[in-house]
C-alpha positions, 0 to 999 in steps of 0.5 A: 454445584448450581453456584459453580454452574451459575459462575460458568454462565456468568463466565461465558456471558462476559466472554461474549460481551466483550468486544472481539478485538482479533480484526481490529487494525493496531496502528502500531506506527502513525506515519501521518498522525496529524491527518489520519481518520479512523475508518469503519475498516479499522474495526473490522479488518486486522494487518493480515487481512483475509487470505483464509488458508492461504498463508503465502497471501497472509504474509504478503498481506502483512507486508502490505500493511506495514506502517513502521518502515522508518529512517531516511527515505531512499530516493527512487528513479523510474530507472531502478524499477526494471533492475528491481523487477528483474533481482525479484523474478531471479530471487522468486524462481523466474517470470511465473512467481507467486506470493512466496511462502518466505519473504526473506529474499525479497527483504534482502532486496529492500521490501520493508524499506522507507522509500520516496519517488518524484512522479507524475499522477496518472488516473488515480482510482479506488481499485477492486471496489466490486469484490475487494482483496484479501488485505482489505479482508475482501471488503467491497466499495471505495472506502474499505480498498486502497487508492491505486495510483499510476506514477509516470516520469512524464505525463502522458506516457503509456501506463505500462511504463508506470509504477504503483503507489497504494494508499491503504483504507486504513486510517487514510486521511480525507484529502488523499482521494483520487479526485484530489490526486487526479487534479495535481498537474505538477509532480507529486512526491511519494513516500512510503514503504517498498513492497513486491505485489507478487499477485500481479505481474508487469507489462512486457514486449509481448504482453499487456498486463493489468493493472498496467505497470513496469514492475510490481514493486510498489510504494504500499502503503503510502506514508505521506504524499506532497505536492510541489509548490515550485514555479516549473516542474524542473524545479520540483527537486526530490531532495528540496523539501522546501518546494513540497507541501503535504497534501491534507 
């Protein structure tokens, strides 16, 4: 009997000695493998974030943490976003939507697909740094939160006409900072997963929502940021790979 008790004690010690990996971020796919950097958040916040008992929010967080969209990117334009927003609102029952308990309807509309957009950066910044957000386990500070990138069709436009790209803190490359993004005076080409952030609403003719944007379809997470090397913005053509260089 003493021997059995000792064995149980040893098992308990071993269980407590083994690191708990449930909150590790398993980077199953590596869209920016050559420049990724493992961050402290990658050891304490898993792919479903920390939504508590809110199952719908946990599903959304998991969708936002998908780095495995593949195939040829679909070229989006700013003209696509109002149509996409209207379709999503119809699928979710109207303009007063919330994160749905099933994301099947959003997947039919394109969530999870690889997309690409050419645009101008307008005031990129770290978001939710005070209290964090559930997708990043409610952690505060710049290093543990997304880089929010408002994208405009033309420089100087109202931010309510923008669309959003989000750079996740997970394995974030050193060069992907607001400072570096805000230096770009030429268009950038952003590639990543299409995701619908149902915690937010777009600006309307009668109401300005924060953060401002024309649609809550986002490129989230960002897989690639490229800067235009052409001599003029007119030559920064989405489909011409020769004029784009990875920001690294």
